[in-house]
C-alpha positions in Angstrom: 73.7 48.1 -19.0 71.7 46.3 -16.6 73.6 44.7 -13.7 72.2 41.6 -11.9 71.2 43.6 -9.2 69.3 45.7 -11.6 68.0 42.5 -13.7 66.7 40.3 -10.5 64.8 43.6 -10.3 62.3 43.2 -12.7 62.7 39.3 -13.1 61.5 39.2 -9.8 58.1 40.4 -10.3 57.3 38.4 -14.1 58.5 35.5 -11.6 56.2 36.0 -9.2 53.3 36.5 -12.0 54.7 33.5 -13.9 53.7 31.7 -10.3 50.7 32.2 -9.8 49.1 32.5 -13.5 51.0 28.9 -12.9 48.5 28.6 -9.7 45.2 28.9 -11.2 43.2 26.3 -12.6 41.0 26.1 -15.4 38.4 23.3 -14.6 37.9 26.0 -11.4 35.2 24.0 -8.9 31.5 25.0 -9.6 29.4 25.3 -6.1 28.0 21.8 -5.0 24.0 21.8 -6.0 22.9 19.4 -3.1 20.3 17.8 -4.6 16.8 18.2 -2.9 14.9 15.2 -0.8 11.3 14.6 -0.4 9.8 12.2 1.7 7.9 9.5 -0.3 5.5 5.9 1.6 5.5 2.7 0.4 2.5 0.7 2.0 2.8 -3.5 1.4 -1.4 -3.9 2.3 -1.9 -8.7 2.3 -4.9 -9.9 2.3 -5.6 -12.7 5.4 -9.0 -14.1 6.0 -12.8 -13.7 6.4 -14.0 -14.0 9.8 -18.0 -15.5 10.2 -19.2 -13.2 12.2 -23.1 -15.0 12.0 -23.6 -17.5 9.6 -26.9 -15.8 8.2 -29.1 -19.5 8.8 -30.6 -20.6 11.0 -32.2 -24.7 11.6 -35.9 -25.3 12.0 -35.2 -25.3 15.9 -33.9 -21.7 15.9 -30.0 -22.2 16.6 -27.4 -21.1 13.9 -26.3 -23.2 10.9 -23.2 -23.1 8.0 -24.6 -20.6 5.8 -23.2 -20.8 2.3 -20.6 -17.8 1.9 -19.7 -16.0 -1.4 -16.6 -13.3 -1.6 -14.9 -10.5 -3.7 -12.0 -8.7 -2.5 -10.9 -4.6 -3.9 -8.1 -3.2 -3.1 -7.6 0.1 -4.9 -6.0 3.7 -5.2 -3.1 5.8 -6.4 -3.5 3.5 -10.3 -4.0 0.7 -9.1 -6.9 -1.7 -9.0 -6.5 -5.5 -7.2 -9.9 -8.0 -7.1 -10.1 -11.5 -5.3 -13.1 -13.7 -5.2 -14.4 -16.7 -5.0 -14.6 -18.5 -8.0 -18.2 -17.2 -9.9 -18.7 -14.6 -7.5 -22.7 -13.5 -6.5 -23.9 -16.4 -9.6 -26.1 -19.7 -7.6 -23.6 -21.5 -9.5 -20.4 -19.9 -8.3 -17.7 -21.9 -5.0 -19.4 -21.5 -1.6 -17.9 -22.0 1.4 -20.2 -23.4 4.0 -19.7 -21.9 7.3 -20.7 -21.3 10.5 -20.4 -18.4 13.2 -16.5 -17.9 14.5 -15.5 -19.8 11.6 -12.8 -18.3 8.3 -12.6 -18.8 5.3 -9.1 -19.0 4.3 -7.6 -17.9 1.2 -4.0 -17.7 0.1 -2.8 -14.5 1.1 -2.3 -12.2 -1.7 0.2 -9.1 -1.5 -0.1 -5.4 -3.1 1.8 -2.7 -3.1 2.7 0.9 -4.2 5.7 2.6 -3.9 6.5 6.1 -3.7 3.1 7.5 -2.5 2.5 10.7 -1.0 1.4 11.1 2.4 -1.9 11.9 1.5 -2.7 9.0 -1.2 -5.6 6.7 -0.8 -6.0 3.0 -0.7 -9.6 1.4 -0.1 -9.9 -1.9 0.4 -14.2 -3.2 -0.6 -15.1 -6.4 0.7 -18.2 -7.6 -1.2 -19.8 -11.1 0.5 -22.7 -13.0 -0.6 -24.9 -15.2 1.3 -26.9 -18.1 -0.6 -30.3 -20.2 0.9 -30.6 -22.7 -2.4 -31.0 -20.5 -5.2 -31.9 -17.5 -3.8 -29.8 -14.6 -1.8 -30.0 -14.1 1.8 -31.1 -10.5 2.0 -29.2 -9.1 4.8 -26.1 -10.5 2.2 -27.4 -10.1 -1.5 -23.7 -8.7 -2.7 -24.1 -6.3 0.2 -20.4 -4.1 0.2 -18.4 -2.4 2.8 -15.3 0.0 2.0 -12.4 1.1 4.3 -9.4 3.4 3.7 -6.4 2.0 4.7 -5.3 4.4 8.2 -1.6 5.6 7.1 0.5 4.6 10.1 4.4 4.2 10.2 4.0 0.3 11.2 2.6 -3.0 10.7 -0.8 -2.7 11.9 -3.5 -5.8 11.6 -7.3 -4.3 10.2 -10.1 -5.1 8.8 -13.3 -4.7 7.0 -17.2 -5.4 8.0 -20.1 -6.2 6.3 -23.8 -7.3 7.5 -26.1 -4.4 9.4 -27.0 -7.4 12.2 -24.3 -10.1 14.1 -26.5 -12.4 13.1 -25.5 -12.6 9.5 -21.7 -10.5 8.9 -18.3 -11.1 7.8 -15.1 -9.3 8.3 -12.7 -9.3 6.2 -8.5 -9.5 8.0 -5.2 -7.8 5.9 -2.3 -6.9 7.6 -1.0 -3.6 5.4 2.7 -2.2 6.2 3.7 1.3 5.9 7.5 2.4 5.3 8.4 5.9 4.4 11.7 6.2 2.2 13.7 9.8 1.4 14.5 10.2 -2.4 16.5 13.2 -4.5 13.5 14.9 -6.5 
């Protein structure tokens, strides 16, 4: 027959084993997975104005006189292309801006955006210009074009693209480029 002391001796290990089993949770925590983080870049590019550096025209005395300018701006890269231009660009009946040297062609600023770019993304800004002499284009600015890649710099910078071989017949587009860095999962 079992005495109380014997019963306790056999009951203690059973009780201990039961408590140990009760402490095991069936929803054991799995190791935490740390998401991989990646740097991406956002660009906001805003076209601002065109400076006329040389009018392409002279009066009978050889003094600079206002030229009749038309423009086209193309911003492209990373799957996007945006065009902004004077109405009827590169046609004799199109809208033109009579401007002399050291004046500007103003237009409604436009902002173009890119999100989630890699650091080595290439965005280009292209400026084309035409200057009219009556019904024909000045040969120095007959749909003349030039482009530049937007330099990568984590800041807001004013940049420019200039077209025209000499200062006597030249225009320059000014734009702002704002690059920002973001950290994303993936």
